[in-house]
C-alpha positions in Angstrom: 32.3 -2.5 -26.9 30.7 0.9 -27.6 28.7 0.6 -24.4 31.9 -0.1 -22.4 33.5 3.0 -23.9 30.5 5.1 -23.0 30.6 3.8 -19.4 34.2 4.9 -19.2 33.2 8.2 -20.6 30.5 8.5 -17.9 33.0 7.6 -15.1 35.5 10.2 -16.3 32.7 12.8 -16.7 31.3 12.2 -13.2 34.8 12.3 -11.7 35.3 15.8 -13.1 31.8 16.8 -12.0 32.2 15.7 -8.4 35.8 17.2 -8.3 34.2 20.5 -9.0 31.3 19.8 -6.6 33.7 19.1 -3.7 35.9 22.0 -4.7 32.9 24.3 -4.7 31.8 23.0 -1.3 35.3 23.5 0.1 35.3 27.1 -1.1 31.8 27.8 0.3 31.6 25.8 3.5 33.7 24.1 6.2 34.5 20.4 6.2 33.4 18.1 9.1 34.9 14.7 8.5 38.4 13.3 7.8 39.9 13.3 4.3 39.4 9.5 3.9 35.6 9.9 4.3 35.5 12.6 1.6 37.6 10.3 -0.8 35.2 7.4 -0.3 32.2 9.6 -0.8 33.8 11.0 -3.9 34.3 7.5 -5.4 30.8 6.4 -4.3 29.2 9.5 -6.0 31.1 8.9 -9.2 29.9 5.3 -9.4 26.3 6.1 -8.5 25.8 9.0 -10.9 27.6 7.0 -13.7 25.0 4.3 -13.2 22.2 6.8 -13.4 23.7 8.4 -16.5 23.9 5.0 -18.2 20.0 5.0 -18.2 20.2 8.1 -20.4 17.2 9.8 -18.8 18.2 13.5 -18.6 15.5 14.6 -16.2 16.4 11.7 -13.8 20.1 12.7 -14.1 19.2 16.3 -13.1 17.1 15.2 -10.1 19.6 12.7 -8.8 22.4 15.2 -9.2 20.5 17.9 -7.2 19.7 15.4 -4.5 23.3 14.1 -4.3 24.9 17.6 -4.1 22.5 18.7 -1.4 23.1 15.6 0.6 26.8 16.2 0.4 26.4 19.7 1.6 24.0 18.7 4.4 25.9 15.8 5.7 29.6 16.6 5.1 29.8 20.4 5.6 29.0 23.1 8.1 26.7 25.3 6.0 24.5 28.3 6.1 21.1 26.7 6.4 19.4 29.7 4.8 21.4 29.7 1.5 23.3 26.5 1.0 20.4 24.6 -0.7 19.9 27.5 -3.1 23.6 27.7 -3.9 23.8 23.9 -4.5 20.8 23.8 -6.8 22.2 26.8 -8.7 25.5 25.0 -9.1 23.8 21.9 -10.7 21.5 24.0 -12.8 24.4 25.9 -14.2 26.2 22.6 -14.9 23.1 21.3 -16.7 22.7 24.5 -18.7 26.4 24.3 -19.9 25.8 20.7 -20.9 22.8 21.8 -23.0 24.9 24.7 -24.5 27.6 22.2 -25.4 25.2 19.9 -27.2 23.4 22.7 -29.1 26.8 24.3 -30.0 28.2 21.1 -31.3 25.1 20.4 -33.4 25.4 23.8 -34.9 29.1 23.0 -35.8 28.0 19.6 -37.3 25.6 21.4 -39.6 27.8 24.3 -40.4 30.8 22.1 -41.5 28.6 19.3 -42.8 30.1 16.7 -40.4 28.4 13.4 -40.0 29.6 10.9 -37.4 28.9 7.3 -38.3 29.7 6.2 -34.8 27.1 7.5 -32.3 29.6 6.7 -29.5 31.8 9.6 -30.8 28.9 12.1 -30.6 28.2 11.0 -27.0 31.8 11.2 -26.0 32.2 14.6 -27.6 29.1 16.0 -25.9 30.2 14.7 -22.5 33.8 16.0 -22.7 32.9 19.4 -24.2 30.3 20.0 -21.6 32.8 19.2 -18.9 35.3 21.7 -20.4 32.6 24.4 -20.4 31.7 23.4 -16.8 35.3 24.0 -15.7 35.3 27.4 -17.5 31.9 28.4 -16.0 32.7 27.1 -12.5 35.0 29.9 -11.6 32.5 32.5 -12.9 29.8 31.0 -10.7 32.1 30.9 -7.7 33.0 34.5 -8.2 29.3 35.6 -8.1 28.7 33.5 -5.0 32.0 34.2 -3.1 33.5 37.2 -4.9 36.8 35.3 -5.2 38.6 33.3 -7.8 40.6 35.3 -10.4 39.9 38.9 -9.3 43.6 39.6 -8.7 45.0 38.2 -11.9 46.8 40.4 -14.3 45.3 40.9 -17.8 47.6 38.5 -19.6 47.1 35.8 -16.9 43.3 36.2 -17.1 43.4 35.8 -20.9 44.9 32.3 -20.5 41.8 31.3 -18.5 39.7 32.0 -21.6 42.0 30.7 -24.3 42.7 27.2 -22.9 39.0 26.0 -22.8 38.4 27.4 -26.3 41.5 25.6 -27.6 40.5 22.4 -25.8 37.1 22.4 -27.4 38.5 23.0 -30.9 41.2 20.3 -30.3 38.6 17.7 -29.1 36.2 18.5 -32.0 39.0 18.3 -34.6 40.5 15.1 -33.2 37.2 13.2 -33.3 36.4 14.5 -36.8 39.7 13.5 -38.2 39.6 10.0 -36.5 36.0 9.3 -37.3 35.6 6.1 -39.3 39.3 5.3 -39.0 39.6 4.1 -35.4 38.7 0.9 -33.6 38.1 0.0 -30.0 41.6 0.5 -28.7 41.9 3.8 -30.6 38.6 5.0 -29.1 39.9 4.3 -25.6 43.1 6.2 -26.3 41.2 9.2 -27.7 38.9 9.2 -24.7 41.9 9.1 -22.3 43.7 11.9 -24.3 40.6 14.1 -24.1 40.3 13.3 -20.4 44.0 14.3 -20.0 43.2 17.6 -21.7 40.4 18.3 -19.2 42.8 17.5 -16.4 45.1 20.1 -17.9 42.3 22.6 -17.8 41.7 21.8 -14.1 45.5 22.1 -13.4 45.7 25.5 -15.2 42.6 26.6 -13.2 44.3 25.7 -10.0 47.6 27.4 -11.0 45.7 30.6 -11.9 44.0 30.5 -8.6 47.3 30.2 -6.9 48.7 33.1 -8.9 45.6 35.2 -8.0 46.1 34.5 -4.3 49.8 35.3 -4.7 49.1 38.6 -6.4 46.6 39.4 -3.6 49.2 38.6 -0.9 51.7 40.8 -2.7 49.2 43.7 -2.7 48.6 43.1 1.0 52.3 42.9 1.7 52.8 46.2 -0.1 50.1 47.9 1.9 51.4 46.4 5.2 54.8 47.8 4.3 53.2 51.2 3.6 51.4 51.1 7.0 54.7 50.1 8.7 56.5 53.0 7.0 53.9 55.5 8.1 53.9 54.2 11.6 57.7 54.4 11.7 57.7 58.0 10.4 55.0 58.7 13.0 57.0 57.5 15.9 60.1 59.1 14.6 58.3 62.4 14.3 57.0 62.0 17.9 60.6 61.5 19.0 61.8 64.6 17.1 59.0 66.6 18.6 59.8 65.4 22.0 63.3 66.6 21.6 62.1 69.9 20.3 59.6 70.3 23.2 62.5 69.8 25.7 64.4 72.5 24.0 61.5 74.9 24.2 60.9 74.1 27.8 64.6 74.6 28.5 64.4 78.0 26.9 61.0 78.9 28.3 62.5 81.2 31.0 64.4 83.1 28.4 61.2 83.4 26.3 59.2 84.8 29.2 61.9 87.3 30.0 62.0 88.3 26.3 58.2 88.9 26.3 58.4 91.0 29.5 61.2 93.0 27.9 59.2 93.6 24.7 56.2 94.8 26.7 58.4 97.3 28.5 60.4 98.6 25.5 58.4 97.9 22.2 54.8 97.7 23.3 52.0 95.2 22.8 52.4 94.6 19.1 56.0 93.3 19.2 55.2 91.2 22.3 52.1 89.7 20.7 54.1 88.9 17.5 56.7 87.1 19.6 54.1 85.3 21.6 52.4 84.2 18.3 55.7 82.7 17.1 56.0 80.7 20.3 52.5 79.4 20.0 53.2 78.4 16.4 56.3 76.4 17.5 54.2 74.7 20.2 51.4 73.9 17.7 53.9 72.2 15.4 54.8 69.8 18.2 51.3 68.5 18.4 49.7 65.5 16.6 46.7 67.0 14.8 43.4 65.3 15.0 41.4 65.5 11.7 39.0 62.6 12.3 38.3 60.0 15.0 39.4 57.0 13.0 43.0 56.4 14.2 44.5 54.8 11.1 43.0 57.5 8.8 44.3 60.2 11.2 47.7 58.6 11.0 47.6 58.6 7.2 46.5 62.2 7.0 49.2 63.4 9.4 51.8 61.4 7.5 50.8 62.7 4.0 50.3 66.3 5.2 53.9 66.2 6.6 55.2 64.8 3.3 53.2 67.5 1.3 54.7 70.3 3.5 58.2 69.0 2.9 57.5 69.1 -0.9 56.0 72.6 -0.7 52.5 71.4 -1.5 49.5 73.2 0.1 47.3 70.6 1.7 43.7 71.6 2.4 41.2 69.7 4.4 37.5 69.8 4.9 36.8 66.8 7.1 33.7 66.1 9.2 34.1 63.7 12.1 32.5 60.9 10.1 32.3 57.4 11.5 34.5 55.3 9.1 35.1 52.4 11.6 33.2 50.0 9.4 36.2 50.2 7.0 39.1 47.9 8.1 42.5 49.4 8.7 43.9 47.5 5.7 41.2 48.8 3.4 41.6 52.3 4.8 45.3 52.2 3.8 44.4 50.9 0.4 41.9 53.7 -0.3 43.6 56.8 1.3 47.2 55.7 1.1 47.0 55.1 -2.7 44.9 58.2 -3.5 46.9 60.6 -1.5 50.2 59.2 -2.8 48.9 59.6 -6.3 47.7 63.2 -5.6 51.1 64.2 -4.1 53.0 62.5 -6.9 51.0 64.3 -9.5 51.6 67.8 -8.2 55.0 67.6 -6.5 57.0 68.7 -9.6 54.7 71.6 -10.5 56.4 75.0 -10.4 53.5 76.7 -8.6 49.9 76.1 -7.6 50.7 72.8 -5.9 47.5 71.9 -4.1 46.0 68.7 -2.6 42.6 68.9 -1.1 40.7 66.3 1.0 37.0 66.4 1.8 35.2 63.9 3.9 31.5 64.7 4.5 28.4 62.9 5.4 24.9 63.5 4.1 22.3 61.3 5.9 23.6 57.7 5.5 26.0 58.6 2.6 29.6 59.3 3.0 31.3 61.5 0.3 35.0 61.4 -0.1 36.7 63.8 -2.5 40.4 64.0 -3.1 41.6 66.6 -5.6 44.9 67.8 -6.8 46.5 70.0 -9.4 48.5 68.5 -12.3 50.4 69.6 -15.3 49.0 67.2 -17.9 45.9 65.0 -18.3 46.2 61.4 -17.3 46.0 58.6 -19.9 42.7 56.8 -20.5 42.5 53.4 -22.1 39.1 51.7 -22.6 37.7 54.0 -19.9 40.4 53.1 -17.4 43.1 55.3 -16.0 46.7 54.3 -16.9 49.7 55.3 -14.8 52.2 57.8 -16.1 54.7 57.0 -13.3 57.9 55.1 -14.2 58.2 51.8 -12.5 54.5 51.6 -11.5 52.1 48.9 -12.7 49.1 51.2 -12.5 47.2 48.8 -10.2 46.9 51.3 -7.3 43.7 52.9 -8.5 42.3 49.6 -9.6 42.8 48.2 -6.1 41.1 51.3 -4.6 38.1 50.8 -6.9 37.8 47.1 -5.9 38.0 48.0 -2.3 35.4 50.7 -2.5 33.0 48.3 -4.4 33.4 45.8 -1.5 31.6 48.3 0.6 28.9 48.9 -2.0 30.5 52.2 -2.9 31.2 54.0 -6.2 34.4 55.6 -7.4 34.3 58.2 -10.1 37.2 60.2 -11.7 37.0 63.7 -13.1 39.6 66.0 -14.6 39.4 69.3 -16.3 42.2 71.8 -17.1 44.9 71.4 -14.4 42.5 69.8 -11.8 42.1 66.1 -11.1 39.4 64.7 -8.7 38.5 61.3 -7.3 35.0 61.1 -5.8 33.9 58.1 -3.6 30.4 57.6 -2.5 29.5 54.9 0.0 26.9 54.1 2.7 27.7 53.5 6.3 24.9 50.9 6.5 
């Protein structure tokens, strides 16, 4: 009977393992065959590896697992031939490592609490199930390093749940088996096994829910940035229309302006005529769309934010080289400059005087240096080395999104503030 329970344990354990394997493959590669083929392969793999596990030869288990996972990747997915074998081996090695950690950790607990199981079957079941809970926990961490995805867009409270549930599950499983040890028969063992398996399914379900929440948060951030881009483009075209109307007025009055200049030359001399001419040139210059940099979306952002700053009485200074930033997507460009310039304008718009925002974009060899500075009236809040927003109704994720975006381009973001001056420095390579 114990052997039958152990076989059920192997089947449940392998079903969890290959669920994670196929989930990993789906995230890393592209499927080739129909869903039915993958379902049949999934069932076949569970039965085959369970049979191998029943031999209780750890090295054989590891070798067969590596061969099976690589065969799945080779036959059933479109893969990167250069890296997929390494990824697959790493996945199985991490799974094996977590299994060893589970066994060692449980043995430490047995000795620490003086627990002695009289039924060897309970030790085997506990080792198998705890290792699978750890595997579910470690799976997303491994996927993050390989794919830079998973739970990167979760809020702090949501992320904590991902850590708490596996810990609770291990404690619950351990406590349940300790309390029932010696007081349960065959049917009870089956029920315990199924209840623990259900707990593992709950871990997988929560993992999937958190992944969905992470994707939802990411889409919300994207939607917010798209709305920001749309608003800037709307203001841009509205501004063009207004300038077109103004230009028609100037052209309509051009004859009068020319006559006024001629009159000033005759009556008041060169100085008054030059002053009047300068005013006309200033009016014409204001109608133009200034080019600060060749990147179209960044030029749009700069024109939009400079116009906003002028409306708020903020002096906007620029020192911008014609740096090639086309390797940055329009979406990421809005994330970086839209957020930082909004923060800078927000910080100094209510100052009584010395309202300054400065943007510098320079290149030194292959390195691009971006510096955005502004004046402010009080120091920002720091918590655990991270900047916290002081704006009402803001979640404070803007700067965090900027940092993540910069890091995707292998760049660094640093914050400095001293006195009434706040700076954000970004260093990245164009290679």
